[in-house]
N, C-alpha and C positions, 0 to 999 in steps of 0.2 A: 504493500500500500504506500510505501514511502515515495515511489515514483509519481503516484497520483497527486501527492501534496505539492509537487512542483508545477502543477498546472493551475491556472486561474479557472475557477468553476463558472465564471461569468463570460469569458471569451475564449477559453481553452488555449491561451497563450502561456508560454513558460514563465515561471516566477523564479526570481533569485532567492537564494536561501536567506531567511530572515525578513523577507518582505511580507508585511501584513495587509497591504492594500495594493491591488493590481495597478501598475502605472499606465496600463493600456485602457482599461474600462472603469477603474475606480472601485471595483467590488472588494469588500473586505473578505479575507480568507475564512472568517468565521460565519459569514452570511449563509443562511439556509433557506429552503423553500417552505411554504406553508405546510403544516402537518398532513394535509390531505394528499400531498404529492410526494413523489420520490425525492429523497434528500440528496444533495450534492455528494459525489464520490461513491454513489451506489454503482455497483458493477453488474451489468446485465449480460447474460450469455457468455460469461467468462471473457468478455472482449470489449464491451462498450462501457465507458465511464459517463455517468449521468451528471449534468451540470445544472445551471440555473434554469428555472422554468421560463420559457419564452412566452407562451400563451396557452390558454385553455378555453374550451367551449363545451357545449353539452354533449359532445361526442368524444373528444380526446384531449390529451395534454401533450404539449410539445416542449422538449428540453434541448438546449445546446448539449452536444455530447462529443466524445472523442473515441475514435476507433483505435484501440491500442495495438491492433494487428497491422493496420495500414498506416498508422501514425498520421491520421488526418482528422480534421473537425467533421462532425456530422450533426444532423438534427434527428432526434429520437422522438417518434410520435407514439404515445401510449393510448390504446383504446380505453377510455374512461368516461362513460356516461354518468356524470356525477349525481344526477337526480335519482338514479336507480341502483347506485353502488357507492361504497366508501372504502377507504383504506383502513386496515387494522391499525390501531394506535401504535406508533413506533415501529411498524413493520412495512413490508412491501406488498403483501397480499391484498387483493381487492375482494371485498365482501359484498355480495349481491343481495339486494332486498328480495326476500322470499316471494313477494307478490309480483316480482318482475323477472323471475328466472328465465322464462321462455323468451321474453322480449330481449333480455340481455344477451342471450345466446344467438338469437336471430340477428340482432344488430352487430354483434361481434363477427358473425359469419359474413355479413354485408361489408363490414370494415375490411376484413381479410380479402374478400373477393375483389373489392375496389382496388386495393393496393396491389394485388396480383395482376390485375388488368393494366394498371399504370406501369408496373414493372416491365411488362411486355413492350411498352412504348418508350422505354428509357433511352433508346437511340435518338429520339427526337430531342433537338437541342434547345427547345423553348418551353419545356415543362420540367418541373422538379419531380422526378420519379424515384420510388424507393429502390435501394440496392440490396436490401436484406429484410427478412421478416422472421420472427420466431415467437413462440408462446412462452410465457412465464407469469407467475404471480396471478393466475386465474384470468389472464388477459392476453392480448396480442400486441406486439411491438413492430413498428415499421421504421426502418432506418433510411434516411435521405441524405444525399450529399449536401454539405454546407455551401451555400452560394454567397459569394462576396458581392455585395451591392446594397441598394437602398430600395425602399418601397416606392411605388409610383406616386404615392401621396407626398413623401419626402422630396422626391425629384421635382414635383410640381411646386412645392414651396421654394425650392432652390431656383426656380425659373419664373419668379414673380407671379405664381399662382395661375398661369395660363400658358398654353402652347399654341403655336400657329399651325395651320393646316399642313404646311410644308414639313414641319417637325413630326406631326402625327402620321402623315402618310409614309414617312421613312421608318418610323418606329414599329408600326403595327402590322404590316403585311406578313412578316414571318410568324408572328404570334397567331394571327388569324388563320393562316394556313395550317398550323399545328392544331388549333382548336377544331378545325373542320375534320382533320384526321382523327382526333379524339372522339368526335361525334360519330364518325363512321365506325369506330370501335365499340359503339354503344354506351359511351360514358358521357354524362352530363356533369357540368361543374356546379351550377346553381349558386355560386358565390363569387362571381367575378366582380371585383371592385378595386379601388386604388390600393388597398392594403394587401391584396392577394396577387398583385403583379409586381415583380421585382425588376428593377433596372440594374443590370450588371455593370461591372467596371468597364466592360467593352461596349457600353451603351446599347445593350440588347435587352429585350423584354423576356422574362421567364414567368410562366403561370404556375402558381402554387395554391395551396389551400383547398385541395379536393376533400370532399366529405360525403358521408352517406346521405341519401335524400331526406331521411327523417329529421335531420338537424337543420335543413334548409326549407322546411315547410311547417306551418303552424298546426296546432291541434294533433300532435303526436305525443308519444310517451316521453320525448326528450325536450329539453328547453331549446326553442328555436334560435338559430343564429341567422338573422336577416340583416341586410345592409341597407341602411336608410338611403333612398334615392336610387339605388342600383338593383335591388331585388325586384323581380317582375311581379305584377299584380296577382298572378295565379299562385304565387308562393304564400300569399296571405289567406288562402282558402284551401282546406284539405280536399274539397270536392272538385277543384279545378284540375285540368290535365296539364302536366308539364312536359316540355319537349325541347328540341333544339332552339325553338323560338324563345325559350326562357333565357338562354345564354345570349341570344341575339339582343334581347332587351338590355341586358346588363352591359354588354360591350358598347352598345349605342349610348347608354347612359354615361359610361366612362368617357367616351369621346365628347359627349355633350359637356361634361364637367371640364375637360381639358381645353376645349375650344372656346367656351364662353366664360370660364372662370366662376360660374355659378353652379350650385348643386341642383340637380334635377328635383322637381317636387316629388313628394311621396305619392306613389301610384294610387293609394286609397283616397288621398285628398283630391285627386283629379276626377273621381267618379261623380257624375252629375254636373260638374262644372270644371272642365278640363283647363287647367291653368298653365299647361306646357307651352312655352313660347318657342318658336323655331329658333335654332342657334344663330342664324344670320340676322335676326331681329335684335339680338343682344350684342353680337359682334359682327358688324357689316363685312369684315374681312373673310368670313367663312363663305366659301363658294356656295352658290344657290343650290346646285345639285347635291352637294354634300349635306347641306342643311335639310333638304327635303328628305333624303334617304334616312338620316338619323331620326327625324321626326316620325317617319313611317315605321321605323324599327322600334319605336317606343310607344306604339299605339297600345291602348289598354286591352283591346280585344285581341285574343290569340289568333283568331282567324284572319283579322285584317292586318296583322303584323307580318313583316318579312319573316319567312319560316326557317331559313337555314343560313349559316354563316357564309356558305358559298354564294348564295343569292345576294346576301348583304354586301359582300366584297365586290361582286360583279357590278351591282348598282352604284356602290360608293365610288368606285374608280372608273366608272363609265364616263367617257368624254362626250358631251353633247355634240351633235352635228353642227356644222357651220350655220345652217338656217335656224336651228332652235336656239342658238346662242344670241341671235338678234332679237331685241325686244320688238313687239308689234309696232309698226310704223317707223322703224329705225331706217336711217339712210346711211349709205357707205360711199366714200369717195373712191372712185376707181380710175386709175391713170389710163389715158387714151393715147396710143401712139399715132401721131398725126402724119401718116405716110400714105402715098397714093396706093401702095400695094394693099395696105390694110383697108383702105376705103373700098377698093374693088372687091376684096374678099367679103366685107360686110354687105356690099350691095348684092353679091351673088347669094349670100345666106338669106337675105331678106326676100329675094325673089323666090328662092326655093321654099321658104317657109310659107310665103303667100300662096304658092301653087299647091302645097299640100294641105293648107288650112281648110279648104272646102271639103276635103275627103275625110276629115277626122270624125265628123258626126256619123258618116256612113260606116266607117270602120268599127266605131263603138257599137252602132246598132247591129252590125253583122255578128260581132263577138257575143253580144247579149243574146241574140237569137240562137247562136250555137249553144250557149250555156243553158238556155231554156230547153232546147231539143235534147241535150245530154241528160238534164234532170228528168225530163219526161220519160226518156228511154230507161233510165235506172228505175224509175217508179214502176214502169211496166214489167221490168225483170223481177222486181221484188214481189209483184202480185203473182207472177207465174212460178216463182220458186216454191218448193214444198214447204210445209209448215215447220219442218225440223231445221230449216236454214236459220243461221244465227242472225238475230236482229242487230246484234252489235256490228257484224260484218257489213250489213246493208247500210247501217248508219254511218260507219266509217267510210264506206265507198262514196256515199252521198256527200259527206262532209269533204272528202278529198276532192271530188269533182267540183264542188262549189268553191273550195279554196283555190283550186287551179284556175277556174274561170275568173275568180276575183283577181288573182295575180296577173292573168293576161290582161284583164280590163285595166288594172292599175298601170301596167307597162304601156298599154296603148294610150292612156291619157297622161303620160308623163310630160307632154309638152303643154298641157293646160296649166291653170293656176296652181300654185303650191297648196293652197287651202283645200282644193278638191282632192288632191292626192292624200292629204292627211285624213280627210273624212272617210275615203274608201278604205284606207289602211285600218282605221279604228273599227269600222264596221266588220271587216274581215276577221280581225282579232276577236271581237266579241262573239261572232258566230262560231268560231272554232272552239273557244273556251267553254261556251255553254253546252256544246254537243259532245265534249270530251269527258274523260274520267274526272269525277268530282274529288275523290281523295283515295288514299290507299289504306289498307288495313294496318293499324298500328300493332305493336307488341304489347298486349295487356297482361302477359304472364308476370307474376310477381307483384301485381298491383292489388290493393285492397278492393274487393268487389263493391262495397258500399260507396266508395269514393268514385269509382267508375260509373256506377249506375246513377248516382245523383248528379253527375256532372252535366252541364248544359252543352258540352262540346259535341255530344253524340246525338242530340235531338235532331230528328229529321234525317239522320244518317244511319244509325245502327239501332237494332233491337236485340235484346239479349235473351237467350234461353239458357237457364242456369242448371247445371248438373252438379250436385254435391257428392263428394266422395272423400275418403281419407287419402292422405298423401304422406310420403316418406320424407318430403323436403319442406313443404310449405305450412306455415302456421294457419290456424283456423281463420276462415274469412278471406284468404288470399287466393287469387286466380293462379292455377298451376298449369292450365293448358287451354287452347282455343282451337276450334275446328277449321278456321280460315287462317292460313299462314300469313305471317307478317309480310307486308309488301304487295299483297294481292290487290289488284285494281277493283274498286268497289263503286257501285251506283246506289243511290238511296232508293228505298230503304232496304237494307240487308240485315238478315237475322244471323247472328253469330252465336254458336254454342260456347259458353264459358264454363270451364270445369273449376269449381270452387272447392277449396280444401275444407273438410270438416275438422281438420287437425291432423297431427302426426299419427300414423298408423301404429307405430311402436314408440313409446316414450319411456323415459327413465322415471322410476318411482322416486318421488321427491322425499327429502329428509323432513322429519317432523320436529327437528331441533332447529330453533331459529338462530340468527346470527350471533346472539348473545349466549348461546349454549343452553337456552331454556326450552322446555317443551311447548309446542304450539297448542292452542286451544282447539277444540273440535271445530269451531266456526272458522278459524284461520286455516286449518288444514283442508277442510272440505272446500273452501273457496279456491284453494290452490288446485285441488283435484278437478273441480269444475272447469277451471281455466284450461287444464290439460286434457279435458274431455275424458277423464278416467272414471269408469263405473266403480262404485264403492258400496260397501255395506258396513255399517258401524256395529260394533259389539261391545257391550258393557263388561268391564273387568273390575272387580272389587280390589281396591288398593288401601293399605293401612296408612301409608305415609304420603299420598298424593291427593290433592283436592280433586273434586269431581270436575269432569269436562275437559281433561287434558289427554292428548294422544300418547299412548303407552307403547304401541308397537303396530306394525303394518305387515301384511302378508298376502301374496298373490298365490292362490291355490294352483292355478294352471301352470305357472312357471316355477313355483317354489321360491320366488325371490322376495326380498324385503327392500329396504331403502338402498338406492343405488342400482338395483336390478332393473330389468325391463318388464313392461307389461304391454300386451297387444290390445290396444284400444279398439282397433277395427274388428277383431274377433270377439269382442265383448268380454275380455278377461275382467274378473272382479277383484278389487283390492279390499281385503278385510282390514278394517281399522279398529283397533282396540281403544276404547275410551274409558278413562278412569272413573270409578264410582267410589268415593271416599267411604271406607268401612274400617274404622279403627279396631273393631272387635275381631276382625279376621286375624290380625296378628296375635291378639290375646288368646283366641281359641287355638291357633296353631301352636 
């Protein structure tokens, strides 16, 4: 342990012998963490030295650490949902509230799976991904590389509280590309904000602060961690559906803050009276297109918001055409070369245009007539086809023909006024969109059925047929399968079968001794059994030294197991619970 004492537990820099205060960070060598957390100089996995607590939320606690094998600084994240567990006084072990054992294990599994998924993406240079994971102290630890840099909030303070669009468009593209890849891997962040983006010493952005979804949504068993001004409105309601559009909102809100110098208003305060001002109305130097896209990405309605990071980036960096850049009624000075050759060429062009002008109407009429004939021909074919023919194919063919005809018409009228071309293009786009696929089947597996069923997102889109059964993986009330695969094109209204878990098929028989080493009452233990869906039968047992109403022993006849053993809930195994009946005379008679 003597070598550990030569490191500052605040910054993991070496200390000289006899130094009581770190000259680098100013931390006293005797400073400790709060009793609820691991204490400095705790060694984990015979390798990692725990230092000062960096931050904690309702999901985990993060410490600065030191990898004694690689001799490098690290960040150690400990799964620690502090509202349903606590640390043994003076120890390292986490003790779980007996009323939340199932939730604790489920969330711990989510924590582990999230960090495993992130570890597979560690080759990406713009996220902080774990390099190691292990279990100890009744919890899970994830180890991350230590990144030298400052938060985007600190960076903003060092730059007068505001950045220009030129600065933003240089900083963000690599981060946004990485975020799109993360979404493709099925991971949502849900906590993008100024404090979860690090600006490295090389002036690059790194995304950190990933967490399980329950900590980034209200009305769960955990204390929510939401970020004022950056969290999307759907995160404030457990019944709303979250998706890639949730991170789109947060990224746009971050850009809003950077470009305007003002915090975006709280989403819930915008309901009924939207007070969100477009960025270029606050800062006129923000390009109009950028301002419009950021505003669209921050819409309260999920459906009206930009849906993906890829779409957001495409629109954000899209350069408007020359004609759309000109304001209505604008004039431009165009240099004219005053040469005889140019005059002759201009004269020829004018004559040619005059000669063709009289035929434009005839050409347009002929093309429209062809389009009408094609449409009628397709309609005739659809009537002659057998009933088993796909309506979708017919609709697609009709739409394709209509779109082709509209494209030809647009090309033919290219010499007419610009406003006419715009009108035709808009009408064509509308026709195509309304006749195409409205949405694709989402992945509902792992979601709470009541949240999905109560959400307004699926009204007019999906109807649910629910099938309940036991599951070996999913907690009661959670969807474990669906009959329509994710990504399937859907048209309203489609009925999807959802398979909802009645609970685990086989569960561990819970202990009847509480965290303080005392016996649970009958009511406390029965509530725990009900939560685990365990069938039970209580039996009275006379006791000379225990008051009535306490659990004395448990036993499953089918498996022969007691506490810590397994019981098959699906097969209807019964747990016999012996309840004390205080009888002091029993001892006397004996």
